[in-house]
N, C-alpha and C positions, 0 to 999 in steps of 0.2 A: 355864418360858419360856425360850427359847435365848436369849442374846443377841447371836447373827447375826443376828438376824432382825428388830434395828431398827437404824436410822439417826439418827444424833444431831450436830447442829452446834454448835459450838461457836464465840460469839461475844466476840471482845474485845481490848482495842486496849493489851492488854501481852503479848507474846509468851512470857515468862515463866509465867504463865498458862497462855494457849492451852497451851502444850508440855508442863505436867503435867497436865492435863487430856485433854490429845489421849491420850496414853501411859499413864495409868491405865488411860481408858477401854477403848483396844483390846486393853488387859491382860486385863481383864474378858471381851473377845469381841466390843464393839460396833464396827459401823462409822461412821468418824468423819472429818468433815469441820470445818472452819474457817475464819474470817475473823475481820478487825481490826476494823468498823463496822459499824453497820446496813444500808447499802446494798451493802454486798460478801454480808452474807449476806443480803437478796433477790432479790439475781441467783442464788445459789446454792440459796436453798430455792426458786423459782420454773421452776429447768432441774432441780432431783432434788427432790421434795419428800422431807420430815423426815419421821421421828414425835417427835423431840426435838429441841429448841432452849435450849440456857443461854444466856442473853444479860444481857452486861453491860449497864450500866444507862449510865452515864458515857461517852459515848464521843464521837471528834471523827466528822465528817462528816456522820453520823445516830444517833442515843442509840437506846440500846435501847428506849425506851418508844412513840418515834414507830417504830419498828423494827415492835413488837409491831402498832401500831393498823394499819401497811401489811399483815403477814400476816393479824388478822382482817376485814380489808376484802375477801379473798380465800373466798369458800367454798366452794374446796377445801382451804383447809388449817384449814377448822374442827376439825378434829380434832387439828390438831400440837400438841404439847403447849410450852412456853411456862415455863421458867424461868427466875428473872431472877437477876442473878450483881452483887452492887454492895456493895461498901465504906460504905455512908451507911445508919445505922439509924435514923434519922429515920421517924417516923410515917405523913409524908405521903407520903416516897417509897414507900414499902411500898404505899398508899392511892394513888397515883398508877400504881404498875408494875401493881399487881391489878388497877386500876378500867380500864387500858388493852385487857384481854385478855390474862392471863399465868393462871398456874395456880399459878404457886409462887413461893416467895421462900428463896432463900439465900443468908444473909449470909458478907464476908470476911473477915478468911482464912478459906480454904475449907479443913473437914476433910475431909479424902478419905474417911475412912470414912462418916461422916453423906451425904455428897456421892451416893457409891455406893449408900446405901439408900434414897435419896430419888430417885434416877434410876429405880431398880431398882423401887419403890413406883408412881411416878410412870408405868411404862410399864406393869406390873400392872394399872394403873388403865385402860388405852387398850386393853390383851386385852378385859377383862371389860366395856367399855363396847360396844364392837365386836363380842362374840361374843352378849353376855345379848337375847334378841328379848323377854324380859317384865321387865321393873320392879316391884319391889311399894315401894308405900309406904302403910306401915301397912291400910287396910281397900281400898286405891286400887290395882288392877293395871294396867299399861300395860303393852300388847301394841307390838311394834314392827313385827312381819311382817303382821301384822290390823287395819293403823293404827284401832285401837279400845281402850274402858277397860273394866275390872269393879269392880264395886265389892262387897265381900265374897264375892269370888266367882259374884256373879251372873251375869245375860248380857251379852254384849256389846254395847256400845254407841259405836253408832261416831261419827267424830269428822271433820270435815271438815279440809281440809289443813292451811289456817291455823291453826285449832284445834288441832291435832295437834303444828304445828312450834312451836306459842307453846308447848304445856305441854310438851314434850321440851327446851325452851330452860330456862323455870325449873325444871326437875325435876333441868336437868344440876346446878344447886350449891342443893341444899336450903338455906335460910337464908339466900342469898345477896340482897340488893333488887338487881332489873334495873332501872335508869331506863329513862326510855320513848323515849327517843334510840337507847339500844343494841335495846331490844325492834325497834323499828321498821326499824332498819337488821339483825337478825338476821335477821327473822321474812319483813320485806317488801323491803328491798333496795332494788334503784332500781326497784321496781315503782311503777306509777302508784298514789296512794291517794285514795280518794273521802271525804272528810269526816277531820275532824281528831279524831272519836271512837273513830276504828278500832280501836284497842287494845283502849278500853275496852267497845265491841261485842262482842269476841272473848272479854273476861275476863268481859262477862257469861254467853255463852253458854256457856264451859266451867262458872264457879259453875252456870248450871242440871243440865249435866249428870254432877258430879261432887261438887256440896257448898259449900258456903259454907263451911266450916273452913278448906281445905288452901290457898285464892288468900289472899293478905295484902296489903293495900292500902296501900301506904304515901306517906300525904298529898305532893300534889308534889313526888313523887320518882320513883316507880315502883309495881310489885307483886314479892313476892318468893312461895317456894313454902316450904309449912312443913306437917310431920306433926307430929301432936299428938304 
């Protein structure tokens, strides 16, 4: 994996941290840009798409969580990796950060060797997700080129567009509970939806095709994908 192929945006309101991370990441070979708050970060991301954003939470003008939410509103940046940087270790902070669309959580004070390792792992995962045309989850095989599934190596089962997008979302993070409003936002976005039970209908159709065991209902919250 060639670091020169990746663009990283470091966002923090502490100049010393920005300078430190910029220096060491550039030394590793990455292309690095910096920003001092969420608003500035959004402008730079929209001007030049980034592979990874290292995003502080507590910042003036626009904090990291609000910035992350804005990034995730644009489907163009759905594959952008967001790793939060924060000195706050309370559980609620981590939950809020990841729930806003973050992919990872790195606590301050930053240990450089650990940071480099996490950055490399996150970018490697991005490469795998982009290049893998087939993903396997137990007996279930999801083919991204053919937009179909196979069970236990059997015949291809075609999926409707929204069924496929919904399954891709759920399988992107097995075990994670996706709230209903998040599913609606990620899969349907601003499209006009007929009926309040749209998600439930698509879940039912998916279960008819892949079986009842993979998609679990979390009552009153949403759905998650699990592999036995």
